[in-house]
C-alpha positions in Angstrom: 0.0 0.0 0.0 1.3 3.5 -0.9 2.8 5.5 1.9 2.3 9.2 1.7 3.0 12.0 4.3 2.8 15.6 3.1 3.5 18.9 4.7 1.7 21.9 3.1 3.8 25.0 2.0 1.4 27.6 3.2 2.8 31.0 4.0 3.7 31.9 7.6 1.0 33.8 9.3 0.1 35.1 12.8 -1.0 32.2 15.0 -3.3 33.9 17.5 -3.8 37.6 17.6 -3.7 37.8 21.4 -0.5 35.7 21.6 1.3 36.9 18.6 3.3 33.9 17.6 4.2 32.8 14.0 2.9 29.5 12.8 3.2 27.0 10.0 0.3 24.7 9.2 0.9 21.0 9.0 -1.2 18.6 7.0 -0.7 14.9 7.2 -2.4 12.5 4.8 -2.4 8.8 5.7 -3.1 6.1 3.1 -1.5 3.4 5.1 -1.5 1.6 8.4 2.0 0.4 9.2 3.4 -0.2 12.6 6.0 2.5 12.0 3.4 5.1 11.1 1.2 4.4 14.1 4.2 4.7 16.4 5.0 8.1 14.9 1.4 9.2 15.1 1.2 8.4 18.8 4.4 10.3 19.4 3.1 13.3 17.5 -0.1 13.3 19.4 1.6 13.6 22.7 4.6 15.7 21.7 4.1 18.6 19.4 7.9 19.1 19.3 8.2 15.9 17.2 6.4 17.7 14.4 8.8 20.7 14.7 11.7 18.3 14.5 10.2 16.6 11.5 9.6 19.9 9.7 13.1 21.2 10.4 14.7 17.9 9.2 13.1 18.3 5.7 13.8 22.0 5.3 10.2 23.2 5.6 10.4 25.1 8.8 11.3 28.8 8.1 12.4 29.8 11.6 13.8 27.9 14.6 11.6 29.9 16.9 8.4 29.5 14.9 5.7 27.4 16.5 3.4 24.8 15.1 -0.3 25.4 14.7 -1.9 22.0 14.3 -4.9 22.0 12.1 -5.7 18.3 12.2 -5.2 15.7 14.9 -2.9 12.7 14.5 -5.3 10.0 15.6 -6.6 8.1 12.6 -9.8 6.1 12.0 -9.7 2.9 10.0 -10.4 4.7 6.7 -7.5 7.0 7.1 -9.5 10.1 8.2 -8.9 12.0 11.3 -10.9 10.7 14.3 -11.0 14.0 16.2 -10.0 17.7 15.7 -7.9 20.0 17.8 -10.0 22.2 20.1 -9.5 25.2 22.4 -11.8 25.8 25.3 -11.2 29.2 27.0 -12.5 31.9 29.3 -11.9 35.6 29.5 -12.2 37.2 33.0 -13.0 40.9 33.3 -10.6 42.2 36.0 -12.6 45.2 37.1 -16.1 43.7 37.0 -17.4 43.3 40.6 -20.4 41.1 39.8 -19.1 37.5 39.5 -22.0 36.6 37.1 -20.7 39.2 34.6 -16.9 38.6 34.9 -16.5 35.4 32.8 -17.0 35.0 29.1 -16.5 31.8 27.0 -13.9 31.8 24.1 -13.2 29.7 21.0 -14.8 26.3 21.0 -16.4 27.0 24.4 -18.6 29.8 22.9 -22.2 28.8 23.0 -21.7 26.0 25.4 -23.8 25.5 28.6 -21.6 25.6 31.8 -21.6 22.7 34.1 -22.8 22.9 37.7 -24.1 20.8 40.6 -27.9 20.5 40.8 -28.3 20.7 44.5 -32.1 20.3 44.5 -32.0 16.9 42.8 -28.5 15.9 44.1 -27.1 15.3 40.6 -24.4 16.9 38.6 -25.5 18.8 35.5 -22.8 18.6 32.8 -24.4 21.2 30.6 -22.5 20.8 27.3 -19.5 19.2 28.9 -20.4 15.5 29.4 -17.7 13.4 27.7 -16.2 16.6 26.1 -12.5 17.7 26.1 -10.7 17.4 29.4 -13.8 15.8 31.0 -13.9 13.0 28.4 -13.5 9.4 29.8 -10.2 9.0 27.9 -8.8 12.2 29.5 -10.0 11.7 33.1 -10.8 8.3 34.7 -10.3 6.5 38.0 -7.8 3.6 38.2 -5.5 1.6 40.3 -1.9 2.5 39.8 1.0 0.2 40.8 4.0 1.5 42.7 6.1 1.4 39.5 3.7 3.9 37.9 1.8 1.4 35.6 -1.9 1.1 35.6 -3.2 -2.2 37.0 -6.8 -1.6 35.7 -9.4 1.1 35.4 -12.2 1.4 37.9 -15.9 1.7 37.2 -16.4 5.5 37.0 -19.6 5.3 39.0 -18.6 2.7 41.6 -15.0 2.4 42.5 -15.7 -0.9 44.4 -15.8 -2.4 40.9 -13.3 -2.7 38.1 -14.4 -1.3 34.7 -15.3 -4.9 33.7 -17.7 -5.2 36.7 -15.5 -7.5 38.8 -14.5 -6.5 42.4 -11.7 -4.0 42.7 -9.1 -3.5 45.4 -9.9 0.1 46.1 -10.2 -0.6 49.8 -7.5 -3.3 50.0 -4.2 -2.3 51.7 -2.6 -5.4 50.1 -2.8 -3.9 46.7 0.7 -2.8 45.6 -0.2 0.8 44.7 -2.9 3.4 45.1 -6.3 4.5 43.9 -5.8 7.4 41.5 -7.5 9.7 39.0 -5.8 9.9 35.6 -5.4 13.3 33.9 -4.3 12.6 30.4 -2.7 15.2 28.0 -3.7 18.8 27.9 -2.1 22.2 27.3 -2.8 25.3 29.2 -2.4 29.0 28.2 -2.7 31.6 30.9 -2.0 35.3 30.5 -3.5 38.8 31.1 -3.9 42.2 29.5 -4.6 45.5 31.2 -8.3 44.7 31.5 -8.7 40.9 31.2 -7.3 37.5 32.2 -7.3 34.5 30.0 -7.3 30.7 30.6 -7.4 28.4 27.6 -7.2 24.6 27.4 -6.3 22.7 24.3 -5.7 19.1 23.3 -2.7 20.3 21.2 0.0 22.9 21.5 -1.2 25.8 19.4 2.0 27.9 20.0 4.8 28.4 22.5 2.4 30.0 25.0 0.6 26.8 25.7 2.3 24.9 28.6 2.2 21.5 30.0 3.8 22.1 33.4 1.2 19.9 35.1 2.6 16.8 33.5 6.4 17.3 33.8 8.3 14.5 35.4 11.0 14.9 38.0 13.5 14.7 35.1 11.9 17.8 33.6 10.5 15.9 30.6 6.9 16.1 29.6 4.8 12.9 30.3 1.5 11.7 28.9 -0.3 13.1 31.9 -0.3 12.6 35.7 -2.2 10.7 38.4 -3.6 12.3 41.4 -5.1 10.5 44.5 -8.8 9.6 44.7 -8.8 9.9 48.5 -6.8 12.0 51.0 -3.8 9.9 51.9 -3.8 7.9 55.0 -0.8 6.2 56.7 -0.1 2.4 56.4 3.1 1.3 58.0 4.5 4.8 57.5 3.6 5.0 53.9 1.1 7.6 52.4 -1.6 5.6 50.7 -4.7 6.5 48.6 -6.9 3.6 49.6 -10.6 3.9 50.6 -11.6 4.1 54.3 -8.2 5.2 55.6 -8.0 7.9 58.3 -6.3 10.9 56.6 -2.8 11.9 57.6 -2.5 14.8 60.0 -0.1 16.6 62.3 2.9 16.0 60.1 5.4 18.5 58.9 6.2 18.9 55.2 9.4 16.9 55.7 7.5 14.0 57.4 4.9 14.0 54.7 7.6 13.8 52.0 9.2 10.8 53.7 5.8 9.0 53.8 5.2 9.8 50.1 8.7 8.7 49.0 8.0 5.2 50.4 5.7 4.6 47.4 8.6 4.8 44.9 10.6 7.3 42.8 7.7 8.3 40.6 5.5 9.5 43.5 5.2 13.0 45.0 2.8 15.2 46.7 0.3 17.6 45.0 2.3 20.1 42.9 1.3 23.7 42.2 1.3 23.0 38.5 -1.1 20.1 39.0 -3.4 22.1 41.3 -3.4 25.1 38.9 -4.3 22.8 36.0 -7.3 21.2 37.8 -8.6 24.6 39.1 -8.3 26.0 35.6 -10.4 23.2 34.1 -13.0 23.7 36.8 -13.2 27.4 36.0 -13.5 26.8 32.3 -16.1 24.0 32.6 -18.2 26.0 35.1 -17.6 29.4 33.4 -17.0 30.8 36.9 -14.3 31.7 39.4 -16.6 30.6 42.2 -15.9 26.9 42.0 -17.3 26.4 45.6 -20.8 27.5 44.4 -20.7 25.6 41.1 -19.3 22.2 42.4 -20.0 22.1 46.1 -18.9 23.6 49.4 -17.1 20.5 50.5 -16.8 19.5 54.2 -16.2 23.1 55.2 -18.2 23.7 58.4 -18.2 20.5 60.5 -14.8 20.9 62.1 -14.5 17.1 61.6 -12.1 15.3 59.3 -13.8 12.5 57.3 -12.2 9.3 56.1 -11.7 8.8 52.3 -14.3 6.9 50.2 -17.5 8.6 51.3 -18.3 9.4 47.6 -17.2 6.0 46.2 -20.3 5.7 44.1 -20.9 9.3 43.2 -19.3 9.4 39.8 -16.9 12.0 38.3 -18.4 15.1 40.0 -20.5 15.5 43.2 -21.2 18.1 45.8 -23.6 19.6 48.3 -24.1 23.2 49.4 -24.5 22.7 53.1 -20.9 22.5 54.1 -21.3 19.1 55.6 -20.3 16.7 52.8 -17.2 16.1 50.8 -16.9 17.5 47.2 -15.7 15.4 44.3 -14.3 16.8 41.0 -12.7 14.9 38.2 -13.0 11.8 40.5 -10.8 13.5 43.2 -12.5 13.5 46.6 -12.0 16.5 48.9 -9.9 18.8 46.6 -11.2 21.5 49.0 -12.7 21.2 52.5 -11.9 18.5 55.1 -8.2 19.4 55.3 -5.8 21.8 53.6 -3.5 20.0 51.1 0.2 20.8 51.2 1.2 22.0 47.8 4.7 21.6 46.4 6.4 24.0 44.0 4.9 27.3 45.3 6.5 29.4 48.0 6.1 33.0 49.1 9.2 34.7 50.3 10.9 38.1 50.2 7.9 39.7 48.5 7.7 37.2 45.7 5.6 34.3 44.6 8.2 31.6 43.7 7.4 28.6 41.6 9.1 25.4 40.4 7.5 23.5 37.5 8.9 20.1 38.3 10.6 18.1 41.1 12.7 17.5 43.0 11.2 20.2 45.3 12.5 22.0 48.3 10.9 24.2 51.0 13.4 27.1 50.8 12.7 28.4 47.3 16.2 27.7 46.1 16.1 27.1 42.3 12.6 28.5 42.0 11.5 31.2 39.5 9.7 34.4 40.3 6.1 34.2 39.1 4.8 37.4 40.5 5.7 40.2 42.9 3.4 40.6 46.0 1.6 43.9 46.4 1.2 43.5 50.2 4.3 44.2 52.3 3.2 42.3 55.3 0.9 39.4 56.1 -2.5 40.0 54.5 -5.6 37.8 53.9 -9.2 37.9 52.8 -11.4 37.5 49.7 -9.4 38.3 46.6 -10.4 41.2 44.4 -7.2 41.6 42.4 -5.0 38.9 40.9 -2.1 38.5 38.5 -2.5 35.8 35.8 0.8 34.3 34.5 1.9 31.3 32.6 2.6 29.7 36.0 -0.9 30.3 37.3 -3.0 33.0 39.1 -1.8 34.8 42.2 -3.5 37.1 44.7 -2.6 40.7 44.7 -5.3 42.4 46.9 -7.6 41.0 49.6 -10.5 43.5 49.7 -13.3 41.5 48.1 -16.1 39.4 49.6 -17.4 35.9 49.2 -19.9 37.2 46.6 -17.9 39.8 44.7 -14.9 39.7 42.3 -13.1 36.3 42.4 -15.2 35.0 45.4 -12.0 33.2 46.5 -10.1 33.5 49.7 -6.3 33.7 50.1 -3.5 34.8 52.4 0.1 35.7 51.9 3.1 36.5 54.2 5.8 37.9 51.9 8.2 39.2 54.5 8.8 36.3 56.8 10.6 33.0 56.3 9.7 30.9 53.2 6.0 30.1 53.4 4.9 26.8 51.7 1.5 26.7 50.0 -1.5 25.1 51.6 -4.6 24.9 49.3 -8.3 24.2 49.4 -9.3 25.0 53.0 -10.4 22.7 55.8 -13.5 21.6 57.7 -13.6 24.9 59.6 -12.9 27.4 56.9 -16.5 27.9 55.7 -16.9 30.1 52.7 -13.1 30.3 52.4 -13.0 26.8 51.0 -12.6 26.4 47.3 -9.8 27.9 45.3 -8.0 28.9 48.5 -4.3 29.4 48.5 -2.8 29.9 52.0 0.8 31.2 52.0 1.2 31.9 55.7 2.8 28.7 57.0 6.3 27.3 56.9 7.2 23.8 56.0 7.3 22.9 59.7 3.6 23.6 60.2 1.8 20.5 61.4 -1.9 20.5 62.4 -5.0 18.4 62.3 -6.3 20.3 59.3 -3.2 19.8 57.0 -2.6 16.7 54.9 -0.3 15.8 52.0 -1.4 15.2 48.4 -0.3 12.2 46.5 0.6 12.1 42.8 2.4 9.9 40.4 4.1 10.5 37.0 2.3 8.9 34.0 4.4 6.9 31.6 4.9 8.4 28.1 2.3 5.9 26.9 -0.6 5.5 29.3 -2.6 2.3 29.4 -5.5 2.5 26.9 
């Protein structure tokens, strides 16, 4: 059968008006189905730079710094046609608008879509236009059991984790399983930036230009992976090891150093929750709900009981679930208690010497050494409150002023201590933080802080080829 791969010779043109990068359009026609081709296609799909290297090697790329704008996906159906197309789902946030209902506008492929939100009256999640779409699709986000070596043992039934995807009994509550219960986040590129009047968050399944980043899926070696795994349940301790297994009592009263030791016992691919991962998940929630007030859209979480719950209460509640009474856990993208219950220690974000400092991949430290400056704090001393002014950067969104309310501007709470010792991020809020829970970033505690309302996260690198 004839083999044919063609790259068009279209003239260079601006890629995106708001991002101003040059682009060249690639067009791949497949008339064959060889093992070699499919291997290349898989690599291209996960790594846009492979296309750049291919173009440069045959003399078609006009500029080393030019970026690829992909006009067709690289996943083929049996007849040689493309199975899906590249998409961008974005939001624009009006900085100076006080009314949260008027602040957020849909962009690109999200235009005309109905936002997702919890139906609290009927106790069901309303996906709007988002069910099975984009980053919420079952091939991009699913529950699974992951072995200590980072490989998937099997997928879980997305509506009942006590069962495998095939209907047989799972080991989600079995401490003898050699690994942890995790939520997979596959692929994804994120573009975050601001202008004088607006902030932008855009997700895509391909890299449109150099402003689209995949920090959330960088491994400790600094290389981009297929995705990442994040714990289904708040980790508990089992013989000194941090485990994401149902029905375990969550870890508490441990310093960041003690938590790191408990996490490392899982193996070299495991770590806590990173700032890049947290920023990615929060960004998806904001896009999907067309809102900054994720607490209102998805659930308040266990934010008012003062009691820490064991993991697994929402074992049979699907991909998303929440209540608005402050007494039950919240679940988003299969992750239980992303906010409420306990703060989660977050690696890769530190506030010190008047700066928000970030590191996009491990290994992490708690001093800020080797970190990059993401933003400069406006407050000179410790400040806290509901955020009314932020700075949007490629590394995420950072609080600048704390003079809002729970129903105005961002509707999100934060705190920052820029002048003291290095402060390590705690995110989400706990069982006694009330309306503060949600997209709450607390930068007022050192790595030595240990309390009943602080727990570690648990994440794992995803191999370059995730299990289908």
